N, C-alpha and C positions, 0 to 999 in steps of 0.2 A: 480169323474164320468167318465166311460169309454166312449172312443170315440164314439162307435156305438149309445150310448144313450145320447150325448151331443147334444142338438139342435143347430141349425144354424140359426143366425139373418143375414138378408140381408137388406141392404138399397136399395132405388129405384133410386132416381134421380142421375145420374152420375155413378151408380154402376150396377143395374141390367138393366136400360136403359142408352143409351149413350147421355142424355140430361136431362133437368130440366123442368118438366111440367109446373111449376109455372112462370118460366121465359118465356117459349114458350108462355103461355097464356098472359102474361104481353106485350110481344112484338106484339101480335095481338092488344091488346087494345091501345098500343102507336101508332101503325101503322095507326089507324083509325083517330087519330088526334095528331099530334106531341105534342101539348100542353098538351096532357095527362101525359107526362112525368113529368111535375111539380106536378099535382095531386098526381100521384103514389109517388113521393118522400115524399110529405108531408103525405101521408097516411101510407107509410111503417115506417114512424117515430112514428106517433101518433096512429095509429090504425092498426097495422101490420097483427095480426091474422085475424081480421074482413075482412080487405082489400085482404088479401090472399084468403079467401074463396069466396069473391065476385068475384074477377077476375077469378078464376078457374071454378066457377059456370057458368060465363056468356061469357068467351072466351076460346074455348076449341080447341086445334090443331087436325088435322086428326090423330086418333089413329092407322090407318093402316099404316101410314107412320113414326111412331116412330121408331128408330134404337134400338133394344136390344143388349144385350151383349151376343151373342150366345155361346161363349166359357163358360162363367160363368152358363149360363141356363143349358148346357149340364152336367155340373160337378154337379150342385144342383139335377139334374134329377137322377144322379147316386147315390148321397149320399141319397136321398130319398128311392131308391130301396134297400140300405143297411139298411133300418129301421131308419134314423134319422128324426126328425122332423124338418120342416124348416119353419121359420116365416119372414114375410115382416114387417119391421118397419120403418117407413117413415115420414119426415117432410111433405110430400104431403097431400092434402086435399082429404077427401072421394070422391069428385067430380072428382079429377084427377085420383084417383085409378079406378072410374068406367070406365074410357075411355079404360083401358087396362085390366080389370078384367078377360076378357075371356082368356087371356094368363097367368093368375096367378094361374093356378089349382094346382101347386105344392106345394102350402104354405099350412101350417096346421092352420094359423092364420095370421090375417093382423091387424096392428095397425098403425093409421095415426093421423095427427093433428086435432084439433078440435077448436072450438070458444074459448075454455079455456086454451088450452095448444098447443105450437108450437113444434112438437116432434123432436128436433134436439139436438145435443150437450149433455149437462147435463140432460136435460129434458128427452131424450131418454135413458141415461144411468139408471136415476132412475127407469123408468119403466122396463127395463130389470132386474136390481138388485131385484126389488120387485118380478117379475114373476120367475126368474131362479136362482137368488143368484149370488154372486161375483164368478167369474172365473168358472161358470158353463154353459156358452154358447160360441159358436164361432161367431165372428161378422166380417161382410163383408162390408166395407166402402170405400169411395174415396177421403174424404175430410179433411181438417185440423179440422173442427168441430167433427170429428169422432174419434178424439185422445181422447175426454174425454168419449167416449164409449169403445175404445179399451184398455183403462186403466183398466177396470174390466172384459174384455173377457179372455177366457182360450186361444183361439187362435186368432190371430190378422191377418186378410186377407185383402189386398188391391186389388182393381179393378179399372183399367182404368185411372191411374194418373201417367203420366211418371215422373213429378217432385217429388212427395212423393217417388216414386219408387227409383230414383237416391240419394235422400238425405238421407233416412231413411230404405235403403235396409234391414239393418241387424235387423230392429225392427219388421219386419213382419215375420209371419211363413209361409205364402203363398201369391204370388202375381200373380194376372191376369194381364199380360202385354198388353200394347196397340198392335194392329197388326203391323206387320212389316212395314217399310218405312215410318219412322216418318219424315225424311228429306225431302223426296219426296213429302209428302202430304204437310208439311209445305211450301215447294217452291211452290206448286200449289196453296195453300192457299192465299199466299202473290201475287201470279201471278207474280213470277219472269219471266216467258215466255212473259209476257206482257210489261217487261221493255224495250224491243226494240222499243216500240213506243216512248219512251222518248228520242231517237236518234234525234227526230226532234229538239231538243234543239241545235243540231249542224247543222240544215239544213241552216239557213240564211247566217252564214259565208261561207259556202260551195258554196251557189248560187252565192253569190256576190265576190267570190274569195278573201276574206280576209284572210290574213296570220295572225296566233294568236302567240304571244310569250308565253314563258313557263308559267308566272304567270296567264295569262288570260286563257290558255288551261286548267291548273290546277283547275281554277275557273268553267269552264265548266264541267270538270269531277266532282268536287264536287257536283255542283247543280244537275248534271245528277243523282248522288247517292241519294241526298236528295229528288228530285223530284219522283224518283222511290219508296223511302220510303212513301213518301206521298201519291202516288197512290196505294201503297199496303194498307196503312191504309184505303184509301177509298174502295177498294175491301173487305177487311174483314168486315168493318162496313156494306157494302152493302149486304154482305151475311147473316150478322145477321138480318138486318132489313127483307130481303127476304127469311127469312129460310122456311117459310111454302110454300110460292110460289115455291122456288126451288125444295123441295121435290116432287113437282106434275110435275116437267119438266122432258122430257125424258132425256136430257143430264145433266142438273144442279143438278139433283138429286145425281150424283156421286161426287159433290163437298165435300171436306173434313169436312165442318160443316153439311152439308145436310145428308150425309151418317152415320154421328155419329163418325168419326175418332177423331175429336175435338169436345168438347161440348161448350156451350155458355160462360161458366165461363173461360175456357181456352182462348177462342176468345177475351174476355175482358182484360185478362192480357196480350195477344199479342198486342192489341191497346195500352195499356198503355206503353208497351216497345217501340213500333213505335213512340209513342207520344214523349217519352224521347230522342229518337234519332233526331227526327224533331227540337225539343226545343235546343238541343245542337248546331244545324246548326243556329237557328233562333238568338241565342245570339251572334253569331259572322258574322252576315250578314248585307247587305245593306238593307235599308228600302223597296226599290223597290221590291227586290226579296222576301222579308218577305210578302209584299202586294199581290205578285204574288201566293204565297203558300196558303195564307189566302183564296184569291179569288177563286182559284182552288178548296181548301177544302170546303169552304161554299157553292160554287155552286154545287159542287157534293152532298152534304148533301141534298139540296133542290131539287136536281134531283132525288136523290134515294127516297125522301118522296112524292114529288109532281110531278115534271116535266116528269118523266119516264111514268106517267099515261096519258098524254096528248099526243094525235096523232100528228106527225109532230113535235111538239116543242121538243120532246125528241131527235129526230136526230139533230135539230138545236143546241140543248145543247152539244150533244157529238161532233159536229163539233167545238164549241167553246173550249171544252176541249183540242182538238187537237191544236187548234190556240194558246191556252196559252202557251202550250209548245215552239211552234215557237217564240213567242213574248218574252218569258223569255230568249230564246237564243239571241235574239236581244239586250236585256237589259244587259245581263252580259258584253257584250264587249262595252265599252264606245264610241269605234270608229264606231260602227255599225250606219246605217241609216235606219229608220223605212219606210217601203215602204207600204202604204195602199193598194196599187193595188196588190202587192204580198200577203198580209194577206187575201184580199177579194178572190183571187184566190185559195189559200189553203183552206179557208172556204168553197167555192164550191166544191172542190175536196173531202172534208171530209163529206160533206153534201150528196154528190152521195155515197161514201162508206157506209155511215151511212144508207141510203135508202136500198142499196143493203144488207146490214145485216139485216134489217127488214124483207126484201123479203125472204131471206134464212131462217130465223126462221119460217115464215109462211109456207114455202114449207116442213120443217121438222117436225113443229108442228101447225097445222092449227088452234087449239084451243088456241093460244098463249095469248088469252084474259084472260083465266083462270090462267095464270102465272103472271098476274099483270100489262100486256101491254093493250093498248087501241086498238090494231089492230084485224081485223078478216080477213078471207081468201080473201074476196072480195076487200081489200085494195091493193092486190098485183099489180093491174094494174095502179093504182094512184101512188103508190111508184116507179114504173118503169118509169112513165112519168117524175115525178119531179126528180128522181135520174139521169135519162140520159139526162133530161133537163139541170141540174146543171151541169153535164160534158160537154155539148155543150157550155154554157154559159161561162164556166171556160176557154175553149179553144178560144174562141172569145176574151175574156178579156186579156188573156195572149198574144194574138198576137197583140192587139192593144197596150200593155204595153210595147213593145220591148223596146223602146227608154226611159223608164222610170225606168227600173230595174237594172241599172248599169252593162248591159251585152252586150250593144251594142258595146263596145270596146274589148269585149273577143270573140265574135262569129260575123260573118257575117250573113245576115239574112237566107241563105239557110242552114247553119250549125245549126242555131237555131231552124228552121223547122225539121230539122232532129232529133234533141234532142226532140222537143216536139212529134215527131212522135214516137218516142221509148217509151215516157212515156205514152202516149195516148194507144198505142198497150198494154202496161202493164195493164192500167185501164181497157180496154174492155176485156182483158183476165181474169181479176178478175171477171168481170161480167158474161162473159160466163161460167167460172168454178163455180160461185154461182147457175147459172141456171141449170146446169147439176149435181148439187148437190156433187161437188168435196170437198166442207166443209160445215159444217153444223152450224156455229154460226159467227165467227169473220172473215171478209175478211183480215184484216191487219195481224193477227196471221197467217192465210193461206198463206199471201204474203211472210212471214218471214220463211216459211219452205217448200213451193212447189220449185221444182227444176226449173220448166220453169219461175216462177216469180223471184226466185233469179238470174237467168242467166240475165233476162231482166233488173233488178236492177243493176247487175255488169255492163252491157252495159252502162246504163245511167251514173252511176258514173264514168266510166272511159272516156265517152265524156266529162263530166263536168271538170274533173282533167286534162286531157291530150289534148283535142283539141285545 
């Protein structure tokens, strides 16, 4: 059969679109009630096809926000102009296809899963062999299951899977590669730029002037890395859970999962890899640090599913997450002394910054409630009061705690006040920057990038180290 007469068969999920419509519908179902996940597992084992149809009929993602593979679509359009017939053959249900039917005009025919047939792998191959014959069609797919179809295709075409692209490069006749910038997007996906927050692990020994011997310092570095990996696990999981909301958000829609650079299946593989790295540490660590990691992980999952929807409680939860970092730094060194006053002081500081974060989000996106938060524009005044109030209380607390934080022997009171002055000038500068829209989301990330903020941090650290 000549090329111009050879039909092209294209898969949908992960190929024509940079997502999976069934998994997106399933996420919406699970997010309504976390315990739905157990029902889903049971149904997928016992009544897979029926359950798949029920989920896609009842829980539908926003079709206008689904990312398409524009390079592939452009190529298919050119092939159609040359006279080739193009077919969409997919494991998705009729209901899922209906969401994007208006964008599927290039196809001569569409075949989808039914109540009696799940059109993936060998089942898809049977349909294509029956309609076109062996090696009388070109097939475009993206997953391991598609090897059962490529086996009978004239031309084997891969789309949007960097792993198969690297491992089986010579197997394919044509490859539609991912967009450039894989490492950059991966770094952003796991939020490596947020790892600076985990420097709080080193805060307590710095504040109380504890010198660290080499073994303990190495323990700090190892735990910093593992905590960062754990935080990355949480960020990826949260992006999966919040996928639908992120696509509606003015800034978050550019995240690698929301914009389709990574799909949900790749995200799950990444979670498994991060879990493996965490497990390697857990098998060789103290029980206290294991409990800290588990506490951080469990609380973050609860936060992602429930607490982030509760006004003001979400800010308190974020403050606790920061304090867990500081507490873990205290636990690493057996010579450290836990100061409840110090932990309360830092909790108030982070509560203040968390309030500022919500204010900034409301300034830049007044309808933040549509993105899964409980806040409305009118809450800005309340957030301002509790945020600045927490800042004031923290100042009073730290002044009152001068004789309790192991620093009276290091600083005289006037020097101590000078140090506090620098700290609170820095915090007030962050608040000011938020109100004049110098950043649009996270004040801590802004603090690690802004030149004025970095200069103030430099002064604070130098006072602590050298005065």
